[in-house]
N, C-alpha and C positions, 0 to 999 in steps of 0.2 A: 466572780465566777470561779468555780473550781471543778476539776475533773479527777476522779479517783480511778485507779487501775485495779483495785481489789475492793470488793463489796464490804468486807468486814471493817475496813478502815473507816467507814461511815459511822460506826459505833462510837468512835472517839472524836471524829472531826465535826460531824453535824451538830452535836450539842454545843460545841464552841461557836460555831456559826450562829446557832440560835441565841446564844448568850449575847453576842454582839449585834445581831440583826434578827430580832424576834419575828419579823414579818418576812423572813427569807422564803423564797420559793425554791423547792427542790424538784428538779426534773430528773427522774430516775430512768435512764436508758439501760434496759436489761431484759433479757428473755424471761427472767424470773421476777416475781414481785418482791421477794425478800422481806415480806411482811408477816411471816410466821412468828409465833412466840415460842418460847421453850415448851409450853404446854401443848401447842398445836403441831409442832414439827414432828414429822415421822422419823427424821434422821438426827436432829440436833445439830446439824451443820450450821456453824456460826454465820456463814455467808447468807444463809436463808433467813436469818433474823436481823440482818444488818440495817434495815430501814425501820422496822417496828420498834427497836430499842430507842433510837433518837426521837421517835414519835411518842414515847412514853407508854407503850403498850406492854412493856415489861421492864423490870429494873436491871439494866446491864451493869450498873455500878459506875458507868461513865457519863451519866447525865442524859437529859432529854431536852425537849423544848421546841422541836419542829412540829408545827401544827399539822395534823393530817389533812386539813383543808388546803394546805399550801404544798401538797405533794402531788405531782403528776407522774403517772407511770407511762413510759414510752417504750413501745416494742414488747411489752410483756405478753408472752404467748404460752408459757409453760407454768401454769399456776396450780398450786395445790388446792384441794377443795375448800380449806379454810380461807385461803387467800381469795378465791373466787367469791366466796360468801361475803367477805368484807367489801370487795369491790362492787359487787351487785348491790 
């Protein structure tokens, strides 16, 4: 189990977790989904892309490997339209 204090840190840590534990479950506690991609983001803020990169939805250059089916969003309440579409 690990806890991160900055969303963007997940871009580099979650691919390493996936490499060592391909079946890892990620529980993402955040008010935001952080599953935008560079193409869908209105701001380009890296923290808003922090979970989609490790899931392989865009190439961050830091790796991927977290299966979207193994991700649970907890507390997400401020979602962009793209994120809402993916979740629905």
